[in-house]
C-alpha positions as CSV (number, residue, x, y, z in Angstrom):
1,M,192.5,94.2,135.6
2,R,188.8,94.0,134.7
3,R,188.2,90.6,136.4
4,P,188.5,92.0,140.0
5,A,186.0,94.8,139.1
6,V,183.5,92.2,137.8
7,I,183.9,90.1,140.9
8,V,183.2,93.1,143.1
9,A,180.1,94.1,141.1
10,L,178.7,90.5,141.4
11,G,179.4,90.5,145.1
12,L,177.4,93.7,145.6
13,V,174.5,92.2,143.6
14,F,174.4,89.1,145.6
15,A,174.7,91.1,148.8
16,A,171.7,93.2,147.8
17,R,169.6,90.1,147.0
18,A,170.6,88.5,150.3
19,G,169.1,91.5,152.1
20,A,165.9,91.5,149.9
21,D,162.6,90.3,151.4
22,D,160.6,88.6,148.6
23,A,157.9,87.3,150.9
24,L,154.6,89.3,151.2
25,H,153.7,90.7,154.6
26,T,150.1,92.0,154.7
27,G,149.2,95.0,156.9
28,V,146.1,97.1,157.5
29,V,143.2,97.0,155.1
30,N,141.5,100.4,154.4
31,L,138.4,101.3,152.5
32,D,138.4,104.5,150.4
33,R,135.5,107.0,150.6
34,P,132.6,105.1,149.0
35,T,130.5,106.2,146.1
36,V,126.9,105.2,145.3
37,V,128.0,102.2,143.2
38,A,131.7,101.6,144.0
39,L,134.0,100.7,146.9
40,G,137.8,101.2,146.9
41,V,140.1,98.8,148.8
42,Q,143.7,99.4,149.9
43,L,145.9,96.7,151.4
44,L,149.1,98.0,153.0
45,I,152.0,95.6,152.6
46,S,155.8,95.2,153.1
47,G,158.2,92.8,151.5
48,D,157.4,91.3,148.1
49,D,160.5,92.9,146.7
50,N,160.2,90.8,143.5
51,H,156.6,92.0,143.0
52,N,155.1,88.5,142.3
53,A,152.4,88.5,145.0
54,Q,148.7,88.5,144.1
55,V,145.5,89.5,145.9
56,A,142.2,88.2,144.6
57,V,138.9,89.9,145.6
58,R,135.4,88.6,146.2
59,Y,132.3,90.4,147.5
60,R,128.7,89.8,148.4
61,A,125.8,91.7,149.9
62,A,125.4,91.2,153.6
63,G,123.0,88.4,154.3
64,T,123.4,86.7,150.9
65,A,125.3,83.5,150.2
66,E,126.6,84.1,146.7
67,W,130.1,85.5,146.3
68,R,131.0,87.5,143.2
69,S,134.5,88.0,141.8
70,A,135.9,91.5,141.4
71,M,139.1,92.6,139.7
72,P,142.3,91.7,141.6
73,L,144.2,94.4,143.4
74,F,147.1,95.9,141.5
75,R,150.6,96.8,142.8
76,V,151.1,100.5,143.5
77,H,154.6,101.7,142.9
78,P,155.3,104.6,145.3
79,E,158.3,105.8,143.2
80,S,155.9,106.4,140.3
81,V,153.4,108.6,142.2
82,V,154.0,112.3,141.7
83,G,152.8,115.0,144.1
84,R,152.5,113.0,147.3
85,T,154.0,110.2,149.2
86,V,152.2,106.9,149.3
87,P,153.1,103.7,151.2
88,E,153.7,100.2,149.7
89,Q,150.3,98.8,148.9
90,L,148.0,96.8,146.6
91,A,144.8,98.6,145.7
92,G,141.7,98.4,143.6
93,S,138.0,99.0,143.3
94,I,134.7,97.1,143.2
95,F,132.2,98.4,140.7
96,D,128.5,97.9,139.8
97,L,127.3,97.9,143.4
98,S,123.8,98.8,144.7
99,P,123.3,102.1,146.6
100,G,122.9,102.1,150.3
101,T,124.0,98.4,150.7
102,T,126.4,96.8,153.1
103,Y,128.9,94.4,151.5
104,E,131.3,91.7,152.8
105,I,134.7,91.8,151.1
106,E,137.2,89.0,150.9
107,L,140.9,89.4,150.0
108,H,142.9,86.3,149.2
109,A,146.7,87.1,149.2
110,T,149.1,84.6,147.8
111,D,152.9,84.7,147.3
112,P,155.1,81.7,146.3
113,D,158.1,83.2,148.2
114,G,156.5,82.6,151.6
115,P,154.7,80.7,150.8
116,V,151.9,83.1,151.7
117,D,148.2,82.0,151.5
118,Q,146.1,84.4,153.6
119,T,142.4,85.4,153.5
120,I,141.2,88.7,154.9
121,T,137.5,89.4,155.3
122,L,135.8,92.8,155.8
123,A,132.2,93.1,156.7
124,N,131.7,96.9,156.8
125,G,131.9,97.9,153.2
126,Q,128.9,100.2,152.6
127,T,127.9,102.2,149.6
128,L,126.3,105.6,149.8
129,K,122.6,106.0,149.8
130,V,120.7,108.0,147.2
131,E,118.9,110.6,149.3
132,K,116.0,112.7,148.1
133,R,116.6,116.3,148.7
134,A,113.9,118.9,149.3
135,L,113.4,121.4,146.4
136,P,114.3,125.0,147.0
137,D,111.6,127.5,147.8
138,G,109.6,128.6,144.7
139,V,110.4,125.5,142.7
140,R,107.6,123.1,141.8
141,V,107.6,119.8,139.8
142,I,104.7,119.8,137.3
143,V,103.4,116.5,136.1
144,G,100.9,116.4,133.2
145,T,99.5,119.1,131.0
146,D,96.2,120.0,132.7
147,I,97.8,122.3,135.3
148,T,97.2,126.0,134.4
149,E,99.2,127.6,137.3
150,I,102.9,127.4,136.6
151,T,105.9,128.9,138.2
152,E,108.0,131.7,136.7
153,G,110.9,129.3,136.0
154,E,108.6,126.9,134.2
155,R,107.1,129.8,132.2
156,W,110.6,130.9,131.1
157,R,111.5,127.4,130.1
158,R,108.4,127.0,128.0
159,R,109.1,130.4,126.3
160,S,112.7,129.3,125.5
161,M,111.6,126.0,124.0
162,P,111.3,125.7,120.2
163,R,107.9,125.8,118.6
164,S,106.1,122.5,118.1
165,R,106.2,120.9,114.7
166,A,102.5,120.9,114.7
167,T,102.3,124.7,114.4
168,S,105.0,124.9,111.7
169,S,104.1,125.6,108.0
170,P,103.5,122.6,105.8
171,S,106.5,121.1,104.1
172,P,107.3,122.2,100.5
173,T,106.7,118.7,99.3
174,A,103.2,118.6,100.7
175,A,102.4,122.1,99.2
176,T,103.7,120.9,95.8
177,R,101.5,117.9,95.9
178,T,98.5,119.9,96.8
179,T,99.1,122.5,94.0
180,S,99.8,119.9,91.4
181,S,96.7,117.9,92.3
182,S,94.4,121.0,92.0
183,R,95.5,121.8,88.5
184,P,93.6,120.3,85.6
185,A,95.4,117.8,83.5
186,A,97.0,119.2,80.3
187,R,95.4,118.1,77.0
188,P,97.6,116.2,74.8
189,T,98.5,117.8,71.4
190,I,98.2,115.7,68.4
191,R,100.0,117.0,65.3
192,S,99.5,115.3,62.0
193,S,102.3,114.9,59.4
194,S,100.3,116.8,56.7
195,A,100.0,119.8,59.0
196,A,103.7,119.7,59.6
197,R,104.4,119.6,55.9
198,A,102.1,122.5,55.3
199,R,103.8,124.7,57.9
200,T,107.2,123.8,56.4
201,A,106.0,124.8,52.9
202,R,104.7,128.2,54.2
203,S,107.9,128.9,56.0
204,S,109.9,128.1,52.8
205,T,107.7,130.4,50.7
206,A,108.1,133.2,53.2
207,K,111.8,132.9,53.2
208,G,111.8,133.0,49.3
209,T,109.7,136.1,49.2
210,R,112.0,137.9,51.7
211,A,115.0,136.9,49.6
212,T,113.4,138.2,46.3
213,C,112.5,141.5,48.0
214,S,116.0,141.9,49.2
215,T,117.4,141.3,45.6
216,S,115.0,143.8,44.0
217,T,116.0,146.4,46.6
218,A,119.7,145.9,45.9
219,A,119.1,146.2,42.2
220,S,117.2,149.4,42.5
221,S,119.9,150.9,44.5
222,T,122.5,150.0,41.9
223,S,120.6,151.4,39.0
224,S,119.9,154.7,40.7
225,G,123.6,155.1,41.5
């Protein structure tokens, strides 16, 4: 009973593969909105159901002869994109470009299922320029320290800056060194062994005298009682 079901399932699989299109079909090439140092590339495609096509990327500045390799385009899976609908495509970016420069871009698409070996060249890739904008009214750029007239914003900035280290109090280490160097050196004390013995003898005599006085006082108290 299970064998007919297996045969039907295999037949559906083969029928699905018979209708698949594994060969890559390239479409329109779009450039994303450029930045100052990067260009985004989008190649719309169809086919390549087995996802084994590859697209290599090269670029060069307009008017130059040397081509440079960039990262290859990667396959975008529309079913994995959340929030919007995107078409089948391979996409990527070219980084580390110069601002305000026109670039030629070469895409080399290959697919063993065609076989496909196609080169697409773009000549209108241009990065954004770095434009100098005028400063708002009342804003001045001050260069150097010999300018006495400053704006209110610069005056507020200087007041908010921490005080310079040059006006701070000297460090405790420096103060300690200064104080210690101004003091006269202490005179060494030399004690002889005879002087030490004399002090010991006097101390013992004083202790004996105090003991004798205490004994006499205790005896007087006993006799009077």
